[in-house]
Structures are given as structure tokens and as C-alpha cells.
C-alpha positions, 0 to 999 in steps of 0.5 A: 530213720533220720540218723541213717545218713549220718551213720552211713557217712561216719562209717564211710569216713572210717572205712576210707581212713582205715583203708588208706592208712592200713599200710601205714605204721601205727604211729602215723595211723594214730596221728591221722585219726587224732587229727581227724578227730580234732578237726571234726570236733572243732568243726562243730557241725561234724560232731557225729563223725567225731564220734565215729573217729573217736571210736576208731581211736578207742579201738586202736587203743584197745589193740595197743593195750592188748598187744602190750599185755601178757596173756588174757584179762588181768587177774584180780590182785589182792590188796597188799600192805605197802600199796595205797588203798585208794589206788588199789580200789581205783585199779580194781573197780574203775570199769564198774565205775565207768559203766555206772557213769555211762548208765547215768549219762544214758538216763538223760532224756532225749527231749525236754532235758530241763524238766528234771534237775539231774538231767538239766545238770547233765545237759548244761554241763555238756553244753558248757564244757563238752560240746564245741564252741558253738554249743548245742543248737537248741540250748539258748531256748532251754536256758532257765533264767 
């Protein structure tokens, strides 16, 4: 139940931003969403709102990508001799790779991340490179020396 207030606040921010920018051109809406995402990321305390705004940016990217392609999903293209084999594999299998990465990251436990070596590595990587300048609030007590 403790996340309900954060989710409601994030939803209201997205509702207000999309409501206010509905009549704007796509460029300005994307710029406003990107600015908000940058602000919420740098503020540190508002990381939950950063995730909501990032979701809106991803939805905007999805709409843009669907508007620019012709028709439905892209059909699988067989490998041709003049094409780089690695480039073809990346183009063909990147959604599967991203899904496997997401499952791996989601397997990290929400508490006591330092017990298993794989979750400790994930936790400290996110603390050092992904989170904002202040890091995670409980990270100093979990560092192994």
C-alpha cells in the first residue's frame, strides 16, 4: 500500500503534462517530457516520477516509430550474403535479448541484495552508474569492505 501514493502522484503528473501539451506540436511535447525526465532524474528524490515520465517518453517513441513504418510488424528478413552476420543477428534478436535482460534484472531480490553474488553485482552497478548522484538511501550500510 505504501507505493499507492507515489503511483497516484506519478499518474497525476503524466495526466497534467499530457493534458497541457495535447495541443502542442510533437517536438515541443517531447522536449517538455525530456526536460521533466531530466529534472526528476537530477532531483533524486523524485525518481518514481522519473520512471513515469520515462514511460510517457517511451510511449511517444513507440507512436513515432509506428507512424514512420509502413504497415504492421516488420517481417523477418533472411540473412543475405552481403550483410554483416552480427548486424543481422542483432536486428533480428534484440527484442529477445532485451526481454532476457529484463528478466535477469527483475530476479534481483527487493531486500538483502548483497547475499547472492549476482544480485550484489546488479545492486552495486545500479548504485554506482545508474542512480542519481546521491545513490540509494540504504547503500552505505550494505557496502562490503
